[in-house]
C-alpha positions as CSV (number, residue, x, y, z in Angstrom):
1,M,13.2,48.5,10.6
2,K,14.3,47.5,7.1
3,D,13.8,43.9,6.1
4,L,16.4,42.3,3.8
5,I,16.5,39.3,1.4
6,F,19.9,38.5,-0.2
7,Y,20.4,37.2,-3.7
8,H,23.5,36.3,-5.7
9,Q,24.6,37.1,-9.2
10,E,27.7,36.3,-11.3
11,I,30.7,38.5,-10.6
12,G,31.8,40.5,-13.5
13,A,28.9,39.4,-15.8
14,T,28.2,41.5,-18.9
15,T,25.3,43.9,-18.4
16,V,22.8,45.1,-20.9
17,F,21.0,47.7,-18.7
18,E,19.5,50.8,-20.2
19,D,18.8,53.7,-17.9
20,R,15.0,53.7,-18.4
21,E,11.9,52.5,-16.7
22,Y,11.3,48.7,-17.1
23,T,7.7,47.4,-16.7
24,L,6.3,44.1,-15.6
25,I,4.9,43.6,-19.1
26,E,8.5,43.1,-20.3
27,L,8.8,40.2,-17.9
28,T,5.3,38.6,-18.4
29,G,5.5,39.1,-22.1
30,R,8.4,36.8,-22.5
31,P,7.4,33.2,-23.4
32,G,8.3,30.5,-20.9
33,V,9.4,32.8,-18.1
34,S,9.5,30.9,-14.8
35,I,10.6,32.3,-11.4
36,P,11.6,29.8,-8.7
37,G,9.2,30.2,-5.7
38,V,6.6,32.1,-7.8
39,P,4.2,29.7,-9.5
40,S,2.4,32.5,-11.4
41,I,3.6,36.1,-11.7
42,G,0.0,37.3,-12.3
43,D,-1.1,35.7,-9.0
44,V,1.5,37.7,-7.1
45,V,1.9,41.1,-8.7
46,R,-0.7,42.9,-10.9
47,E,1.6,45.6,-12.1
48,G,5.1,46.9,-11.5
49,K,7.7,49.3,-12.7
50,L,11.5,49.2,-12.1
51,K,13.6,52.4,-12.2
52,L,17.2,53.3,-11.2
53,V,17.4,55.7,-8.3
54,G,21.1,56.2,-8.4
55,D,24.5,55.1,-7.0
56,V,25.0,54.7,-3.2
57,G,28.5,53.7,-2.3
58,E,29.3,50.4,-4.1
59,Y,25.7,49.8,-5.0
60,K,23.1,50.8,-7.5
61,M,19.7,51.5,-5.9
62,F,16.5,50.7,-7.7
63,N,12.8,51.1,-6.9
64,F,10.3,48.4,-7.8
65,D,6.9,50.2,-7.6
66,C,4.3,47.5,-7.7
67,V,0.7,46.4,-6.8
68,Y,0.7,43.0,-5.2
69,F,-1.9,40.6,-3.9
70,A,-2.1,39.8,-0.1
71,S,-4.4,37.8,2.1
72,H,-6.4,39.8,4.6
73,G,-8.6,37.4,6.6
74,D,-10.7,35.5,4.1
75,S,-10.2,38.2,1.4
76,I,-7.5,38.9,-1.1
77,V,-6.5,42.6,-1.3
78,E,-4.3,44.7,-3.5
79,I,-1.5,46.6,-1.9
80,Q,0.7,49.2,-3.5
81,R,4.4,49.0,-2.4
82,N,7.7,50.6,-3.4
83,I,10.4,47.9,-2.9
84,E,14.0,48.9,-2.7
85,L,16.5,46.8,-4.7
86,W,20.2,47.2,-4.0
87,Q,22.6,45.8,-6.6
88,S,26.4,45.5,-6.1
89,R,28.3,47.2,-8.8
90,E,30.9,44.4,-8.5
91,G,28.2,42.0,-9.7
92,A,28.0,39.8,-6.6
93,L,25.1,40.7,-4.4
94,V,21.5,41.9,-4.8
95,V,19.3,42.8,-1.8
96,S,15.5,43.4,-1.7
97,G,12.8,43.8,0.9
98,F,9.5,42.2,1.8
99,P,6.9,41.0,0.8
100,K,9.0,38.0,-0.3
101,K,7.2,36.9,-3.4
102,A,6.6,40.4,-4.8
103,A,10.2,41.2,-4.1
104,R,11.3,38.1,-6.0
105,V,9.3,39.3,-9.0
106,G,11.1,42.7,-8.8
107,V,14.5,40.9,-8.6
108,A,13.5,38.9,-11.8
109,L,12.7,42.1,-13.6
110,L,16.0,43.6,-12.4
111,S,17.8,40.5,-13.6
112,L,16.1,40.9,-17.0
113,A,17.0,44.6,-17.2
114,T,20.6,44.0,-16.1
115,F,21.6,40.8,-17.8
116,G,18.8,40.0,-20.3
117,D,17.9,36.9,-18.3
118,P,15.2,36.9,-15.6
119,N,16.9,34.1,-13.7
120,A,20.5,35.4,-13.8
121,I,20.1,36.5,-10.2
122,G,19.4,33.6,-7.8
123,I,18.5,33.2,-4.1
124,F,21.5,33.3,-1.8
125,S,21.1,30.4,0.6
126,P,22.1,29.0,3.0
127,I,24.5,31.2,5.1
128,T,27.1,29.0,6.6
129,K,28.9,29.0,10.0
130,N,32.0,30.2,8.3
131,N,30.0,33.2,6.8
132,F,28.7,34.1,10.3
133,S,32.1,33.8,11.8
134,D,33.6,36.0,9.1
135,L,30.9,38.5,9.5
136,K,31.5,38.6,13.3
137,K,35.2,39.3,12.7
138,R,34.5,42.1,10.2
139,V,32.0,43.7,12.6
140,A,34.6,43.5,15.4
141,S,37.1,45.3,13.1
142,Q,34.6,48.2,13.1
143,D,34.5,48.2,16.9
144,G,31.2,46.3,16.8
145,T,29.8,43.6,19.0
146,V,27.5,40.6,18.9
147,I,24.0,41.4,20.5
148,L,22.2,38.2,19.4
149,L,23.1,34.6,18.9
150,D,20.5,31.9,18.0
151,V,22.0,28.3,17.6
152,K,20.8,24.7,17.4
153,G,22.5,21.5,18.6
154,V,25.2,22.9,20.9
155,S,27.2,21.1,23.6
156,W,26.5,22.6,27.0
157,G,27.3,21.3,30.5
158,G,28.0,17.8,29.4
159,G,24.9,17.5,27.3
160,T,23.4,19.0,24.1
161,L,20.9,21.8,23.9
162,K,18.5,21.6,21.0
163,H,18.1,25.3,20.9
164,L,20.0,28.2,22.6
165,M,19.3,31.9,22.1
166,M,21.3,34.7,23.8
167,K,20.6,38.4,23.7
168,G,22.5,41.2,25.3
169,R,25.4,43.6,24.9
170,K,28.9,42.2,24.0
171,L,27.9,38.6,24.1
172,E,31.3,37.6,22.8
173,D,32.8,38.6,26.2
174,I,30.8,35.8,27.9
175,P,33.2,32.9,28.8
176,G,32.6,30.0,26.4
177,F,31.0,32.1,23.7
178,D,33.5,31.1,21.0
179,G,33.0,27.5,22.0
180,V,29.3,27.8,21.4
181,L,29.9,29.1,17.9
182,K,32.4,26.4,17.1
183,N,30.4,23.5,18.5
184,A,26.9,24.5,17.3
185,K,25.5,22.2,14.6
186,K,23.7,25.2,13.1
187,I,23.8,29.0,13.5
188,V,20.2,30.2,12.9
189,S,20.8,33.9,13.4
190,M,23.3,36.5,14.6
191,G,22.8,40.1,15.5
192,F,25.4,42.9,15.6
193,N,25.8,46.5,16.7
194,F,28.6,48.8,15.6
195,P,29.3,52.6,15.7
196,Y,28.9,54.4,12.4
197,E,29.5,57.9,13.5
198,P,29.7,59.8,16.8
199,G,26.4,59.3,18.6
200,R,25.0,56.9,16.0
201,N,25.2,53.1,16.1
202,I,23.8,50.6,13.6
203,S,22.2,47.3,14.6
204,F,21.3,44.5,12.2
205,R,20.6,40.8,12.2
206,M,21.4,38.0,9.7
207,V,19.4,34.8,9.4
208,D,20.7,31.5,7.9
209,W,18.2,31.3,5.1
210,G,19.5,34.4,3.5
211,G,17.4,37.2,5.1
212,G,17.8,39.8,7.8
213,Q,16.9,43.1,9.2
214,I,18.5,46.5,9.9
215,Y,16.9,47.8,13.1
216,A,15.4,51.2,13.7
217,D,15.1,53.4,10.5
218,P,18.5,53.3,8.7
219,Q,19.5,56.1,6.4
220,T,20.5,55.3,2.9
221,H,24.3,55.4,3.4
222,E,23.9,53.3,6.6
223,T,22.1,50.6,4.7
224,A,24.9,50.6,2.1
225,R,27.5,50.2,4.9
226,V,25.7,47.1,6.3
227,L,25.4,45.6,2.9
228,T,29.1,46.0,2.3
229,L,29.9,44.1,5.5
230,V,27.5,41.3,4.6
231,E,28.7,41.1,1.0
232,E,32.3,40.8,2.0
233,S,31.4,37.9,4.3
234,L,29.1,36.1,1.9
235,I,31.0,36.7,-1.4
236,H,34.6,37.3,-0.3
237,P,35.1,35.5,3.0
238,A,38.5,35.8,4.7
239,K,40.8,32.9,4.2
């Protein structure tokens, strides 16, 4: 499974990126650098290097090779991790993986390398009901289906359910499904499945705070396909 965290950046912003290795020292060495959600870079990541891997579809793929601190029982341990960063070439979307704080540092370094500003790439949150509905339509256009729905505050049987979760194949075929989507006060999460090639399907989930997962072990080009669907729904929703 591949964990995802979505960020946003300015569309068409001028870039200053040089195709070289960027180190964490370039970020920590700048006076006054502050990363939202990361009180102290040195308390999260001890060292890190950012390097361009190459182009994959509409994205540039980077690796943030870092050593970060994590709690293990009563101890703090150091863990080496190679975090993937996917940056849209349109200048709209950036995606990273977990651990969340270490990934946020990697995104700040990518932002510095790309735009000369560590805070030019911000957190993408929240994901709205309209975004989810648009994503559902785009997945359906790929012959895909809904396999998970998690909502809060939905009218049901003359009353209101605080929380409703549904799992299964082709949930959208259940009578009243569209009504649940429309009437829910909040969509927490939706999961989808769509065919990518003969004998190969892709399943993924989006969460309202701006995260998600691609299930199983997606290949690089499959990850790019999911990100394209999500980006279209978050950045360029249908009117």
